[in-house]
N, C-alpha and C positions, 0 to 999 in steps of 0.2 A: 504493500500500500504506500503510495506516494504521500508526501507531506508538503506543507508550505516551505518555500525557500526561506532560509533564515540568514540574518546578518552574521551570526556566529560561525556558520559553516563557510562563509565567505571571508571571515577575518576582518570585517568592517564594523563600524558603528551603525546602529539602527536609527530609525526615525529621521528620514531625509525630507527636506522641504525644497520644492522647486521655486526658484527666484528668477522671473523674467527680468531682463535688463536691456538697455539700448533705447533708441528712439521708438516712440509709439508704445512703450510699455508703461505700466503704472509708475514704475520707478526706473528712470533711465540709468541712475546709479544708486547703489545701496550705501547709505551713509552709516556711521556708527550708531546714530540715534535710531534710524529706521530698523536696524538689525537687532536692537536690544530685545524686543519682545519675541524674536525668533530664537535667539540663543539663550535667553534668560526668561524664567517665569517671573512676571512683575506683579506685585501687589501694591496698589497705590503708588506706582512708579518706582518701587524699590525692588531690586533683584533679590529673589529669595530662593531660586532653584534653577536648574538647567532645563531648557526646553529641547529644541531639535539638536541632534548630535551631528548632522550632516546637511550640507546645502548643495543643490544642483543649480548652477548658473546657466541660464538659457538665453542666448542672444536673440532678440526679436528682430532687430534691424541694425544696420550700420548707420548710414546717413538717412535723413528723412525720406521715407517712402522707398527705401531700398531694403527689402525684407530678406532676412536670413532664415526666418521661421517659415517652413514650407506652406503652412496653412494660410499664410497671409501673402505669399509670394505674388499671386496674381492681382493683388490690390494696388501694387505700385510698380516700380521699375526693377529691372534685374539687379540683383546684388553682385557687385563687382569685387575685384581683389581688394580695393581700398576698404570695402565694407567688411570683408573677412578679416582684414588686418585690424579694423576698429574693434571687432569682437574680442580680439586678444588684448589690445592695448588698454581698453577700458577696464579690464579685470585687474590690471596692475597699477592703476592710478593711485596716488597717495590719498589716504583717508577715506577711500570708498572701496566697495566690492571686497576683494581679497584682504586688503589692508584693514578695512573696517571689521571684517570677520575676526582677524587676528587681534585687533584691539578689544573685541568683545569676548574673547576666549580667555578664561581665567588662567592664572599661572598653574602649571601642573596638569592642565587639561588640553585636549586637542579637539579640533573640529574637522570632520571629513569633508573634502571638497570634490565635487564632480563638475564636469563641463560638457554641455551639449555641443555636438559637432554642427557646423553649418551644413546645409543640404545643397549639393550641386544639382540645381534644376536643369532638366534636359532641354529646356528652351534656351539656355545660355550657350552661345556658340563662339564667344570671343572673350574668354576669361584670361586676364593677365597679359603680360608682354608676349608670352608664348602663344597667346590666343588659343587656349585649350577649348576644345569643343565637347560640351557635356552630353552630346548625343552619343559620344564614344565612351565606353566604359573605362578604358585605360586612362583617358584624360580626367574623368571624374575621380578615379583612384589617385592619380598624381596630385590633383588639387587637395584632396583630403590628407594625403600623406605629407604634403608640404605644410598644411595648416597644423597638423599634429606636431610635426618637427619644430615648427616655429613656436607654438605654444610651449612645448617642453623646454626649449632653449630659454624662454623667458622665465618659466617656472624654476629651472635649475639655477638661474642667476639670482632669483629672489630669495636668497638664503635667510633674510630677516623674517620671512614668513614660516620657515620650516619647523620652528619649535612649536608653533601653535596650530598649523594647518597640515593635514595629511591629504595630499592629492591622490585620489584613488583611481580616477580614470575618466572615460568619456561615455557620453550617452548618445545613442542614435536618435536623430531628430524627428523621425516619423513614427506614427503609432501603428502603421501597417507596413508589411514588407511584401511586395508583389514580385513577380518573376523578373521584372526589369531591374530591381534593386538587389535581388538575392545574392548573386555572385559578388557584387560590389561589397555588400555587407560582410560576407565571409572574408574577403581580402582585407578590408579595413580592420575587422576584429583580430585577424591573425597578425596584422602589423602592430596593433595596440598591444597585444600579448607579447610580441617580440620586444617591444619597448619596456616591458615590465609592468604594465598597467592593466586595468580591468575595463570591461565594456558592459554597459547596462542598457536594457531596452525597456522603455515605458510603453507597453503595448495596450491596445484596446481589446477587451474581451470580444471574441468573434471576428477580429480583424484578420486580414490576409497574413498568413505565415505564423499566427500566434502559437499554434501547437508545435511548430518546428523551431522554437527559439533557440534550443541548444544546438541544433544542426547549423544554425547561422554563426555559431562560434561565440555567442554571448556568455559572459560569466554569470549574468543575472538578468531576470526579467520581472517586472511587476505589472499585473493586469489591472486595467481600469474597468470597473463594472458597467460603464455606460449608463449610470443612473445619475440624473441631474435634478429630478424632482418635479419641475414644472413642465418639462417637455420630454418626450421620448419614453422609453420603457419604465415600468414602475419599480418599486423598491425590491421586488422579488429578484430582480437581476443581480442585486448584491449577493444574495444567497447563491444563485446559480454560478456567478463568477467566482465565488469562494470555493465551490465544489470543483470548478475548473482549475483554480489555482492549486488546490491540494493535489489533484490528479496529475497535473503537468509540472508540479514543483516550481511554481512561481511565487513571487510576493504579491502584495495588494497595493493599489493606489486608493487614497482617500481624497475626495474632492469636495470642496465647499466654496462655491462662487457667488457672485452677485449678478443680477440681471435677469432677463426674461426666461432664460433656460433653467435657472436655479430657484428652488423653493426655499422658503424660510425654514430654518432649523434643519437643513439638509445634513449638516455635520453630525447631528445627533443620530440620524439613521445609520451613518457609517460607523459611529462609535458603538451604537447598540449592537449592530451586527458583528463588530469586532469582538465584543464581549461574548455574544451568543455562540459564535462559530469558532472562537479561539484565535483568530488572527491578531488580536490585541497582544497576546503573549508569544505567539508562535511564528509570526511571519515578518519578513522584511517589509517595511512600510515606507511608502513615498506619499507625501502630502502635497496637494495643490490648492491654491486659493485664488482662482481667477477673478480678476477685476475687484479684488479687495486685498487688504493687508492685515497683519496682526494688529496694527493700530486701530483699524476699522473694527475688528472683532472686539477688541478691548472696550472701545467707546460704545459700540452699538449692542454687543452681546457679551458682556463680561462673564456671564454664567457659562457660555460656551467656551470661552478662553480658559476658564478654570477647569471645565470638564475635559478639554483637550489635554491640559497638563496632567490631569489624573490618568487619562488614557495612556499617555506616553510613559507614565510611571507604573502602569499595570494595576492601578488601584481604582479604575473607573467602575461604577455600578449604574446600570440603566435604571431610570426612574419611571419610564413609560410602560403602560400595560402591554403594549404590542410586543415588548421584548419576550415575555413568556410565551406568547403565541408563536413567535418565530422559533424559539427553542424547540417547541413541540414539533413544528413542521420540519425543522432541521433534523431532529431525531428520527422522524419517519423516513426522511430521504436517506439517511445513513444506513438504516436497516435494509432499505430496498436495493442498495448497491451491491 
């Protein structure tokens, strides 16, 4: 019987939070102040405990309307080499991003750091001085290999960060992997492993390639249940995605956003299911908060911020009646398998 993928078996810290950065993101840069409630549990503005143990930096765009994030790519102009370079240089600016994480990491502790790769869009046919053509797989691989090398050179020179930050590896930028990307992903992951780092995939439950994540060469994958609350599938998809994660040995993503897609109190559904099904204690977990920040959560839903902290500490207890109903349904599904 397969189990959830765990942080312990990977040798990394658990509870990773995705942080978008760059133009057109909620936070173009992450300052020390903005990062405080991510890395520390705050009560009345005072740091009283640890929160997330790892952060995933995801570049949304380089210059204005030049998107590196593939879901937005068709909303603007093609991301060029200068935009790929900006995705690296911003991470190493003073007092923000990596440096701000280090300043927020207490003496004797470390924070795990992951970085999302840019995505070489197949519409890009003139990338860089060599004018790489991303319709050609070899050119896409060359561009990603160049970017990984350049990032690692900057990281290796940034020795002032190494006492506080553990750079763990790279995250594939798309939630599905089709036939067009399959070979490229395997090559990129093999190259990352050759460099001594890990590769993580934040997949969607039911997306192309999701059951083959290990064959693509990833060290880890976390499944997004596709539950947003206000639109799309209902909360039972969390339960179904959890069964999938156990069977295929993945971790779980927890999402709580703002906007038309996301219902109020969505976070509590994910926390309740984590308690009921065991992924609270047994799974590698990645958190996303689209279109809101921890500051927003503290200001608008301080109770949820406190419950999130208890969940990270494995002390969360559901208060809603629906939790018992889900436990009963979950128990029946386990018996039938």
